[in-house]
KEZA-738116 format. One record per atom (N, C-alpha, C): x, y, z; atom name; residue number from 1. Coordinates in Angstrom, 3 decimals, decimal comma. Layout:
// KEZA-738116
{{X; Y; Z}; 'CA'; NUM}
...
END
This chain:
// KEZA-738116
{{115,187; 116,763; 115,396}; 'N'; 1}
{{114,084; 116,746; 116,226}; 'CA'; 1}
{{114,153; 117,806; 117,409}; 'C'; 1}
{{113,167; 118,806; 117,571}; 'N'; 2}
{{113,259; 119,620; 118,449}; 'CA'; 2}
{{112,781; 119,365; 119,864}; 'C'; 2}
{{113,670; 119,913; 120,823}; 'N'; 3}
{{113,465; 119,576; 122,267}; 'CA'; 3}
{{112,307; 120,342; 122,757}; 'C'; 3}
{{111,540; 119,733; 123,679}; 'N'; 4}
{{110,349; 120,055; 124,279}; 'CA'; 4}
{{110,854; 121,075; 125,347}; 'C'; 4}
{{110,720; 122,320; 125,398}; 'N'; 5}
{{111,041; 123,112; 126,643}; 'CA'; 5}
{{109,954; 123,391; 127,480}; 'C'; 5}
{{110,306; 124,419; 128,417}; 'N'; 6}
{{109,277; 125,055; 129,478}; 'CA'; 6}
{{108,056; 125,632; 128,785}; 'C'; 6}
{{108,613; 126,526; 127,470}; 'N'; 7}
{{107,636; 127,235; 127,037}; 'CA'; 7}
{{106,720; 126,553; 126,120}; 'C'; 7}
{{106,707; 125,306; 125,750}; 'N'; 8}
{{105,838; 124,498; 125,042}; 'CA'; 8}
{{104,764; 124,272; 126,003}; 'C'; 8}
{{105,273; 123,993; 127,346}; 'N'; 9}
{{104,127; 123,622; 128,294}; 'CA'; 9}
{{103,244; 124,851; 128,612}; 'C'; 9}
{{103,987; 125,793; 128,796}; 'N'; 10}
{{103,275; 126,977; 129,066}; 'CA'; 10}
{{102,116; 127,252; 128,109}; 'C'; 10}
{{102,650; 127,282; 126,861}; 'N'; 11}
{{101,705; 127,405; 125,845}; 'CA'; 11}
{{100,528; 126,510; 125,709}; 'C'; 11}
{{100,828; 125,368; 125,973}; 'N'; 12}
{{99,514; 124,270; 126,322}; 'CA'; 12}
{{98,589; 124,815; 127,258}; 'C'; 12}
{{99,259; 125,016; 128,365}; 'N'; 13}
{{98,516; 125,593; 129,557}; 'CA'; 13}
{{97,770; 127,012; 129,156}; 'C'; 13}
{{98,258; 127,826; 128,248}; 'N'; 14}
{{97,705; 128,903; 128,049}; 'CA'; 14}
{{96,609; 128,727; 126,932}; 'C'; 14}
{{96,817; 127,757; 126,014}; 'N'; 15}
{{95,777; 127,360; 125,152}; 'CA'; 15}
{{94,518; 126,765; 125,804}; 'C'; 15}
{{94,742; 125,791; 126,604}; 'N'; 16}
{{93,738; 125,194; 127,366}; 'CA'; 16}
{{92,727; 126,245; 128,322}; 'C'; 16}
{{93,604; 127,113; 128,767}; 'N'; 17}
{{93,008; 128,125; 129,638}; 'CA'; 17}
{{91,893; 128,911; 128,717}; 'C'; 17}
{{92,518; 129,333; 127,695}; 'N'; 18}
{{91,749; 130,434; 126,634}; 'CA'; 18}
{{90,786; 129,720; 125,944}; 'C'; 18}
{{90,791; 128,386; 125,726}; 'N'; 19}
{{89,744; 127,489; 125,257}; 'CA'; 19}
{{88,572; 127,349; 126,297}; 'C'; 19}
{{88,973; 127,189; 127,511}; 'N'; 20}
{{87,878; 127,402; 128,603}; 'CA'; 20}
{{87,096; 128,485; 128,788}; 'C'; 20}
{{88,011; 129,668; 128,523}; 'N'; 21}
{{87,206; 131,107; 128,764}; 'CA'; 21}
{{86,300; 131,122; 127,416}; 'C'; 21}
{{86,936; 130,806; 126,259}; 'N'; 22}
{{85,914; 131,093; 125,240}; 'CA'; 22}
{{84,794; 129,983; 125,215}; 'C'; 22}
{{84,855; 128,787; 125,692}; 'N'; 23}
{{83,991; 127,994; 126,018}; 'CA'; 23}
{{82,852; 128,276; 126,993}; 'C'; 23}
{{83,222; 128,903; 127,942}; 'N'; 24}
{{82,296; 129,259; 128,921}; 'CA'; 24}
{{81,739; 130,566; 128,614}; 'C'; 24}
{{81,996; 131,412; 127,871}; 'N'; 25}
{{81,290; 132,687; 127,300}; 'CA'; 25}
{{80,537; 132,261; 126,025}; 'C'; 25}
{{80,883; 131,301; 125,458}; 'N'; 26}
{{79,905; 130,978; 124,040}; 'CA'; 26}
{{78,830; 130,016; 124,345}; 'C'; 26}
{{79,214; 128,856; 125,469}; 'N'; 27}
{{78,236; 127,941; 125,345}; 'CA'; 27}
{{77,064; 128,321; 126,047}; 'C'; 27}
{{75,690; 127,766; 125,645}; 'N'; 28}
{{74,457; 127,765; 126,151}; 'CA'; 28}
{{74,116; 126,725; 127,129}; 'C'; 28}
{{74,684; 125,698; 127,051}; 'N'; 29}
{{74,464; 124,511; 127,803}; 'CA'; 29}
{{75,179; 124,670; 129,148}; 'C'; 29}
{{74,597; 124,102; 130,055}; 'N'; 30}
{{75,148; 124,200; 131,506}; 'CA'; 30}
{{76,529; 123,339; 131,544}; 'C'; 30}
{{76,203; 122,111; 130,992}; 'N'; 31}
{{77,311; 121,106; 131,239}; 'CA'; 31}
{{78,524; 121,475; 130,280}; 'C'; 31}
{{78,345; 121,980; 129,467}; 'N'; 32}
{{79,378; 122,711; 128,438}; 'CA'; 32}
{{80,219; 123,691; 129,095}; 'C'; 32}
{{79,437; 124,511; 129,877}; 'N'; 33}
{{80,028; 125,532; 130,733}; 'CA'; 33}
{{80,957; 125,119; 131,747}; 'C'; 33}
{{80,494; 123,975; 132,396}; 'N'; 34}
{{81,118; 123,243; 133,338}; 'CA'; 34}
{{82,539; 122,513; 132,988}; 'C'; 34}
{{82,301; 122,033; 131,717}; 'N'; 35}
{{83,552; 121,370; 131,105}; 'CA'; 35}
{{84,403; 122,448; 130,876}; 'C'; 35}
{{83,932; 123,591; 130,291}; 'N'; 36}
{{84,941; 124,721; 129,906}; 'CA'; 36}
{{85,896; 125,333; 131,182}; 'C'; 36}
{{85,057; 125,224; 132,406}; 'N'; 37}
{{85,707; 125,364; 133,627}; 'CA'; 37}
{{86,830; 124,512; 133,970}; 'C'; 37}
{{86,499; 123,073; 133,693}; 'N'; 38}
{{87,441; 122,314; 134,143}; 'CA'; 38}
{{88,765; 122,399; 133,057}; 'C'; 38}
{{88,483; 122,825; 131,812}; 'N'; 39}
{{89,501; 123,214; 130,896}; 'CA'; 39}
{{90,369; 124,277; 131,377}; 'C'; 39}
{{89,815; 125,217; 131,897}; 'N'; 40}
{{90,527; 126,258; 132,687}; 'CA'; 40}
{{91,339; 125,829; 133,573}; 'C'; 40}
{{90,852; 124,825; 134,692}; 'N'; 41}
{{91,745; 124,348; 135,785}; 'CA'; 41}
{{92,672; 123,579; 135,300}; 'C'; 41}
{{92,372; 123,096; 134,261}; 'N'; 42}
{{93,697; 122,008; 133,633}; 'CA'; 42}
{{94,737; 122,697; 133,224}; 'C'; 42}
{{94,425; 123,981; 132,411}; 'N'; 43}
{{95,541; 124,778; 132,024}; 'CA'; 43}
{{96,237; 125,265; 133,262}; 'C'; 43}
{{95,612; 125,569; 134,269}; 'N'; 44}
{{96,311; 126,385; 135,376}; 'CA'; 44}
{{97,189; 124,960; 136,081}; 'C'; 44}
{{96,673; 123,956; 136,231}; 'N'; 45}
{{97,487; 122,949; 136,556}; 'CA'; 45}
{{98,442; 122,453; 135,959}; 'C'; 45}
{{98,512; 122,537; 134,568}; 'N'; 46}
{{99,741; 122,088; 133,619}; 'CA'; 46}
{{100,787; 123,336; 133,926}; 'C'; 46}
{{100,436; 124,531; 134,127}; 'N'; 47}
{{101,326; 125,725; 134,619}; 'CA'; 47}
{{102,015; 125,381; 135,997}; 'C'; 47}
{{101,347; 125,124; 136,676}; 'N'; 48}
{{101,826; 124,750; 138,164}; 'CA'; 48}
{{102,954; 123,834; 138,015}; 'C'; 48}
{{102,486; 122,575; 137,465}; 'N'; 49}
{{103,433; 121,525; 137,259}; 'CA'; 49}
{{104,646; 121,910; 136,512}; 'C'; 49}
{{104,433; 122,572; 135,594}; 'N'; 50}
{{105,699; 123,029; 134,776}; 'CA'; 50}
{{106,486; 123,962; 135,381}; 'C'; 50}
{{106,064; 124,907; 136,394}; 'N'; 51}
{{106,937; 125,446; 137,137}; 'CA'; 51}
{{107,564; 124,824; 138,310}; 'C'; 51}
{{106,867; 123,650; 138,747}; 'N'; 52}
{{107,571; 123,037; 139,825}; 'CA'; 52}
{{108,405; 122,287; 139,079}; 'C'; 52}
{{108,437; 121,602; 137,656}; 'N'; 53}
{{109,606; 120,744; 137,421}; 'CA'; 53}
{{110,679; 121,507; 136,760}; 'C'; 53}
{{110,486; 122,768; 136,445}; 'N'; 54}
{{111,525; 123,444; 135,709}; 'CA'; 54}
{{112,247; 124,308; 136,830}; 'C'; 54}
{{111,434; 124,990; 137,767}; 'N'; 55}
{{112,144; 126,049; 138,570}; 'CA'; 55}
{{112,272; 125,734; 140,085}; 'C'; 55}
{{111,362; 124,891; 140,476}; 'N'; 56}
{{111,397; 124,575; 141,928}; 'CA'; 56}
{{111,371; 123,272; 142,339}; 'C'; 56}
{{112,764; 122,633; 142,335}; 'N'; 57}
{{113,255; 121,454; 142,423}; 'CA'; 57}
{{113,062; 120,618; 143,749}; 'C'; 57}
{{113,330; 121,697; 144,795}; 'N'; 58}
{{113,567; 121,571; 146,151}; 'CA'; 58}
{{112,165; 121,385; 146,959}; 'C'; 58}
{{111,238; 122,504; 146,796}; 'N'; 59}
{{110,082; 122,542; 147,471}; 'CA'; 59}
{{108,953; 121,848; 147,240}; 'C'; 59}
{{108,592; 121,520; 145,847}; 'N'; 60}
{{107,517; 120,858; 145,353}; 'CA'; 60}
{{106,208; 121,716; 145,439}; 'C'; 60}
{{106,381; 122,982; 145,570}; 'N'; 61}
{{105,033; 123,886; 145,994}; 'CA'; 61}
{{104,174; 123,785; 144,558}; 'C'; 61}
{{104,496; 123,832; 143,452}; 'N'; 62}
{{103,891; 123,543; 142,123}; 'CA'; 62}
{{102,909; 122,316; 142,166}; 'C'; 62}
{{103,428; 121,217; 142,712}; 'N'; 63}
{{102,727; 120,080; 142,750}; 'CA'; 63}
{{101,723; 119,949; 143,865}; 'C'; 63}
{{101,961; 120,513; 145,002}; 'N'; 64}
{{101,033; 120,815; 145,914}; 'CA'; 64}
{{99,724; 121,618; 145,601}; 'C'; 64}
{{100,228; 122,881; 144,777}; 'N'; 65}
{{99,224; 123,583; 144,167}; 'CA'; 65}
{{98,246; 122,855; 143,224}; 'C'; 65}
{{98,974; 121,975; 142,490}; 'N'; 66}
{{98,320; 121,277; 141,324}; 'CA'; 66}
{{97,068; 120,322; 142,102}; 'C'; 66}
{{97,755; 119,594; 143,107}; 'N'; 67}
{{96,780; 118,467; 143,730}; 'CA'; 67}
{{95,692; 119,487; 144,515}; 'C'; 67}
{{96,044; 120,712; 145,080}; 'N'; 68}
{{94,930; 121,265; 145,658}; 'CA'; 68}
{{93,794; 121,778; 144,655}; 'C'; 68}
{{94,199; 122,167; 143,519}; 'N'; 69}
{{93,358; 122,808; 142,370}; 'CA'; 69}
{{92,669; 121,284; 141,779}; 'C'; 69}
{{92,995; 120,147; 141,835}; 'N'; 70}
{{92,550; 119,112; 141,318}; 'CA'; 70}
{{91,394; 118,941; 142,434}; 'C'; 70}
{{91,631; 118,962; 143,549}; 'N'; 71}
{{90,712; 118,761; 144,736}; 'CA'; 71}
{{89,572; 119,947; 144,665}; 'C'; 71}
{{89,964; 121,045; 144,479}; 'N'; 72}
{{88,819; 122,194; 144,304}; 'CA'; 72}
{{88,078; 121,907; 143,124}; 'C'; 72}
{{88,611; 121,569; 142,054}; 'N'; 73}
{{87,826; 121,173; 140,857}; 'CA'; 73}
{{86,811; 120,219; 140,875}; 'C'; 73}
{{87,279; 119,094; 141,702}; 'N'; 74}
{{86,411; 118,139; 141,877}; 'CA'; 74}
{{85,032; 118,358; 142,840}; 'C'; 74}
{{85,586; 119,073; 143,812}; 'N'; 75}
{{84,284; 119,799; 144,658}; 'CA'; 75}
{{83,471; 120,678; 143,806}; 'C'; 75}
{{84,107; 121,465; 143,134}; 'N'; 76}
{{83,472; 122,549; 142,317}; 'CA'; 76}
{{82,357; 121,810; 141,278}; 'C'; 76}
{{82,901; 120,686; 140,878}; 'N'; 77}
{{82,101; 120,055; 139,871}; 'CA'; 77}
{{81,096; 119,439; 140,514}; 'C'; 77}
{{81,157; 118,841; 141,403}; 'N'; 78}
{{80,196; 117,974; 142,294}; 'CA'; 78}
{{79,087; 119,038; 142,775}; 'C'; 78}
{{79,402; 120,104; 143,164}; 'N'; 79}
{{78,458; 121,146; 143,728}; 'CA'; 79}
{{77,560; 121,796; 142,523}; 'C'; 79}
{{78,257; 122,049; 141,539}; 'N'; 80}
{{77,765; 122,630; 140,320}; 'CA'; 80}
{{76,779; 121,585; 139,649}; 'C'; 80}
{{77,011; 120,425; 139,660}; 'N'; 81}
{{76,290; 119,281; 138,974}; 'CA'; 81}
{{74,927; 119,200; 139,917}; 'C'; 81}
{{75,208; 119,395; 141,137}; 'N'; 82}
{{73,961; 119,002; 142,059}; 'CA'; 82}
{{72,975; 120,288; 141,908}; 'C'; 82}
{{73,621; 121,436; 141,796}; 'N'; 83}
{{72,835; 122,604; 141,766}; 'CA'; 83}
{{72,254; 122,630; 140,240}; 'C'; 83}
{{72,818; 122,149; 139,065}; 'N'; 84}
{{72,291; 121,927; 137,901}; 'CA'; 84}
{{71,067; 121,087; 138,003}; 'C'; 84}
{{71,415; 119,962; 138,647}; 'N'; 85}
{{70,205; 118,980; 138,802}; 'CA'; 85}
{{68,903; 119,596; 139,417}; 'C'; 85}
{{69,084; 120,306; 140,464}; 'N'; 86}
{{67,918; 120,818; 141,015}; 'CA'; 86}
{{67,244; 122,094; 140,235}; 'C'; 86}
{{68,146; 122,632; 139,548}; 'N'; 87}
{{67,339; 123,768; 138,537}; 'CA'; 87}
{{66,814; 122,917; 137,446}; 'C'; 87}
{{67,487; 121,785; 136,874}; 'N'; 88}
{{66,714; 121,238; 135,728}; 'CA'; 88}
{{65,560; 120,631; 136,148}; 'C'; 88}
{{65,443; 120,015; 137,355}; 'N'; 89}
{{64,098; 119,525; 138,087}; 'CA'; 89}
{{62,966; 120,528; 137,767}; 'C'; 89}
{{63,396; 121,757; 138,062}; 'N'; 90}
{{62,380; 122,685; 138,124}; 'CA'; 90}
{{62,041; 123,308; 136,724}; 'C'; 90}
{{62,948; 123,519; 135,846}; 'N'; 91}
{{62,860; 124,317; 134,563}; 'CA'; 91}
{{62,677; 123,227; 133,370}; 'C'; 91}
{{63,409; 122,191; 133,594}; 'N'; 92}
{{63,290; 121,012; 132,514}; 'CA'; 92}
{{63,807; 121,584; 131,251}; 'C'; 92}
{{65,098; 122,105; 131,498}; 'N'; 93}
{{66,091; 122,505; 130,302}; 'CA'; 93}
{{67,350; 122,718; 130,756}; 'C'; 93}
{{68,486; 122,591; 130,019}; 'N'; 94}
{{69,657; 122,746; 129,970}; 'CA'; 94}
{{70,177; 123,946; 129,426}; 'C'; 94}
{{69,379; 125,122; 128,964}; 'N'; 95}
{{69,996; 126,277; 128,426}; 'CA'; 95}
{{69,986; 127,154; 129,623}; 'C'; 95}
{{71,193; 127,921; 129,337}; 'N'; 96}
{{71,669; 128,860; 130,411}; 'CA'; 96}
{{70,419; 130,000; 130,403}; 'C'; 96}
{{69,987; 130,504; 129,287}; 'N'; 97}
{{69,254; 131,626; 129,072}; 'CA'; 97}
{{67,952; 131,360; 130,050}; 'C'; 97}
{{67,529; 130,342; 130,316}; 'N'; 98}
{{66,175; 130,097; 131,034}; 'CA'; 98}
{{66,524; 130,290; 132,648}; 'C'; 98}
{{67,790; 130,243; 132,980}; 'N'; 99}
{{67,883; 130,348; 134,346}; 'CA'; 99}
{{68,468; 131,943; 134,815}; 'C'; 99}
{{67,943; 132,818; 134,138}; 'N'; 100}
{{68,278; 134,064; 134,499}; 'CA'; 100}
{{68,015; 134,459; 136,039}; 'C'; 100}
{{66,964; 134,076; 136,604}; 'N'; 101}
{{66,815; 134,263; 138,201}; 'CA'; 101}
{{67,231; 133,392; 139,052}; 'C'; 101}
{{68,080; 133,595; 139,816}; 'N'; 102}
{{68,774; 132,655; 140,929}; 'CA'; 102}
{{68,286; 133,092; 142,356}; 'C'; 102}
END
């Protein structure tokens, strides 16, 4: 059985980040775009924790940055959902193409 190395985690983070980029470019629904952005942040967090686990055993900088990005992601999602709520009340649609003027 193969051992799981640092590169496996980095590939997982890269796949999640690329899936988030692809999802945010393709999706026409605002909620799907927000979920895709969260996938991107999750990929970044996996990379931070991986580097902290394998490379930085004394300072825990990767863990601190991952917690920082989790907080940023939560605030970003709350603000974006509130903006979407206000826009949805005005246009009554979740299609991104109807929100061309901001």
